[in-house]
N, C-alpha and C positions, 0 to 999 in steps of 0.2 A: 349649643353653637347648628347652626344649619344643614343641614344634608338634604339631598335629592332622593329621594325612594320608589321605587314603583308600587305601588300599593293595592294595585286590581289591573285585570287586564285593560290594556288602554289608557290607565290614569298612572300619573304620578303626582307627589306634592314634595315641598319642600316644608320639611317636619322639622322639628325642635327635639336633640338630644343631647343627653349630655358631652361635658368636654372630656377628651379621657385622660386619666390620671396620670403621668411618667413615673416610671420606674429607674432606677436605677440603670440598667440596661437600656433604657429606651430612648427614641427620640422622638420629638412633637414634631410634625410640618407642616405651618399655615399655609394652604394651595392659595396658589395665584393664579393657575391657571388648567385647565381641564379640558381634553379634547373630547368629540364626540366621536361614535364608531358607530356603522351600522349594524352591530351588534346588540347595541341599547336599544335600538329599536328593536329588534328580536325580544329583547329581553321583558319590555314594556309590551309589545301585543300578547305575550303568554302570561303578562300579571306575574313576571318573575320569576328568579331560580330558586327549586327548591334547596335544602329546606328552610329560605327565606321568601317561598312564594308570597306577596303582600307586605312585603316589609323587607324588598329588595335593595339594596344602597345602588345607586349607580354608580360611573365615571372610574376606567381602566386606564385614560390617561394623561395625569397626573404632573406638575412641576411646581416648587414651591420655596419655599423659605423656612429652613430651622429656626423652631421656637423655643424649643425648649430642647438639653441634650442631658441624659443622667447623667452621672458622676462614674460610673465606668465604661461610658463610652471614650472612645479616644478616636480620633483623625476626622473631626467634623463640630464645626462650632457655631454658637446662635448669628443668624446672620447669612449664615450662607444660603447658596443657593442651589439645589439640588432636583434630580429626578431620581423616580422609584421606579423598581422592581415588582412592579403588583403582585406577579408569580409567585414571590417568595416570602409574602407576609405569613405567617405564621396560625392564624384566623381566618385564613382563606384569600381567595383570589381578590384584591382589592376591584371594587366594581363589576364583579364578573360573580358573582355567588357567596361572596366573602360578609366578613361581620361591616366591613367598612367600604365608603366609594372615595371615587375624588373626585367628586361633586361635590365635596363639603369644605368647614370651614377648615378644618386639620385632619389626617390621617395620623395615626399611632404607628411605628414603628417600634416593635418589640422586641426585643434580643437583637437592638441594631445593629448590623454589620456593614461597615463600609465598604465598597464594589460587589456585596452580597447582594443585597435590601435599597441602597442608595449610592451613588456617586454625586460631588458636585460637580456644578457648570460655571464657568465665569458669570461675573454677573452683569458682562456687556452683552449678554443674550437675552432677548426678549421672552417671558415667559411662557408666551404663545407658540413661540418656536421650539423652547424650552420640550411643551407640552408634545410637541412633536416625536421623544424621543421614542414612546411604545411603540404607535405606525409603524416609523423607520423602523424600527428592528424587525416588526413582523415582514417587512419587504427586504430587507437588508439578510433575512433566512429562505423568502423565496428565492431569492438573487441565488446564496447559498448551494439551495439544492441543484442550480443547473451545474454546480462545478464550471465554472467559467473561467477561460483563459484570456490573457490579454490576446487582443487581436482580435477576436472573434466578432460576430455580426450576431447582432440579436433583435426582436421585437416583442415589445408588451401589449397586451389586449390588455384597453381600457385605462383612461387619463384620468383616476380618479386618483385619491390620496397614496394609496398603496399603490398603484399601476406609475407612478409621476416618481415617488418616491424608488422605486425600483429603477426606475429610467436614474438616478441621478446616482445611483451606490455603482449599475453595469458602468456606466462612463468613467466614476472613480476607479472601478477595478479594471480599466485599460480598456474596455470594450469598444470595438474601432467605429463601429455603428449602430445605432439605437436607433429604429422605428416606432413609432406610439401609435397605435392603432383605437379609434374611437369611433362616434357618431357625430358627437355633439362639436362644433367647430370653436365653442371658447376652452373647451378644455385643450383641445389640440393644441391650440395656439399659446394655451399654461405648456404645452411638454415641450412646446420649442425652446420659452424662455429657459426654462430647469435645464436644459442640456440634448433635449432629443437629436440626431440628426435628420430626418425627417418624420410626417407625418402620414397616416391614408385615413381619410373617412369612407370605411368600410362601407356608408350607406350610399356612397357615388360612385366609388371607388372599386375595381377587381384587385383584391389583397394579393393573391398569389403572381397574379402579372405585375404588380407595383413591386411588391420583392425581387421579382426576378429582374427587375430593373437597375433596382437601387442594391443588390446585392448577388447580382451576377446569377447565371445557373450552375447546378451544382451538376457534378460527371454521372454520366449515368451508371446506375446500379442494379444489377440483374434485367429487371422490367420497368424500372421507378427512371422515367426520362422527363426532364421539361421541371424538374424543381427549381424551388428558388435554390441561394447558394447560404441561406440563413442557419446557421447553426443553432441560435437559443431562442425558444418560443416561450413567453412566461402571460400567464390566463392572470390576470385581475378584475377580470370584468364577471366571468361566474353566467357567460348564456351559454348555450348548447352549442352556437354558429362557431362562436371559437374554434371548440374542440373539434366540430367539425371541418373548421377550416383549416385545422394545422393538422391532425392526421391524413387530409387530403394535399397536404402540402410540402410536410417535411420532407426533406432529402434524409438518405440513407445519414444515417447517425447521430442525426439531430436530437435535440435534449425536450423536456417542456415541464416546467413547472407548473404547477397548478395552485395558487392561495386564494384565488377566488372561491365562495361558498357555492355550488351550485343548490339550485332548487327544484329540478327536477331531472328524472334520469335521460342519459344520453346512450345510445345504440352503439356500441365499436363491434367493430369486423377485421378479429383479429388475425384471418386469412389474408387479407389483403396489408396488414402492417407488416406481415412478418419479414418479408425482404427490407423492409426498412432499418430495422433494429433501432427503434425511437426507442429515446429510454423517459420514460414518463415519470415526474417524482410531485408526490407532494408535500405542500409547507402549511406547518399549522405552527403559531406560537414563534418563540425564540428562545430555543435551548439554549443557547450560548450568547444571541447576539445582543439584549437587551442592553448591556452598556458599550459591547462595542464598537455601535452605532455610535454612541455620545461624542467621541472622537472625531467623529467625519461631521455629524451635524454641527459642534461645534465652530471647526474648521472652516466649512462651507454651510452658515445659517441663512445667510443671505440668499442664499439659490433653496435651500429649504425652506424659508420664509414663502415666499410666495406659493406654496402649497396651501398655506393659511388664506382661503376667503372672507370668515368672516367671524372677527372676535364678537364677542355678546358679554355683557356685564351679567353678573350672577342676579343679579336682580331680574332681570330678564330668561332667568334660566327656562322656564315655560315656551317659550318662543323661540330661543335657542333649536329646545327638542325639536319643535313643531318645526322647523327650518331645516334641520339635518334630515329631520324624514322624509323631507316632500322632495320627490323626483326631478331634479332639474335646478331645484330651488341655492345650493349653497355644493359647492365642491369641501370644504372644509369648515366645521364652525365650531370654534374652540372657546368655551367659558372663561373669562378673567373675573377674578376676584381683585379688592381693594389690599393695599398693604395696611398694617397693623394701625 
């Protein structure tokens, strides 16, 4: 079978590997779609992940259909459409340092348990949308770290896939008004399409001023006056200006969730923040959300489908990787595989 591997710093290749043998407790999944994540570009840049540097399988956002089921496995059948939990695989995280990657013809789930390793999705859900399950679990965890309450207001920085997913999740949780901030016009337009109540182009508008217009002004607390009434802030952008804006803008008792990867250190004046009692939480992965989000994805798949910008066939996987790695070239690239 074919699989995509990182073979050296900055290099990938489609290589032939043996098709996995299916044991009595295993499930073999034929991959039908796999999203490309920003972290894939990092893995490529550094030559892979130890101990598999030089031969690191790629792809941790897979969806597919069951090709074989071991005799001891219950609750699933050949032909079922499924999404996987990459972090539950016994041979390492799928596509993130494990022995298998989702950019492959097949993935073998050893000692498979439905509800732990994989779950079924209805067959009317397009595979490229089902492949959003993993990144939307990341977005859902970021939202959970905010401990949102219905009726609150929120702002999401970054209208990439995670930011858009967080916007959808926030609205589904009953957040009254969600604002999305970005500097790219077409991304802001898409944010409105997935359900944002308003958008701010931070290259052209003052974020704090617009938030005061949209969410009102918070009551003065100690010396903190003139702050927007925004309750929740979510950083899916990963640039210092976002954190600087939030720290200068947040009202007393606001919450900030950081899911973006920051590549530069940020200086924080904790003395100035003391009276804000701002809660800062970081979000990594999906401790519980990987299949919790599936229900939302299925119920609202047409809204989530808007996130996918570029479905690319596996025969053009190198182009897909280059497209995903080019800033501004695509919003969300998903590699698709043909049926058997």
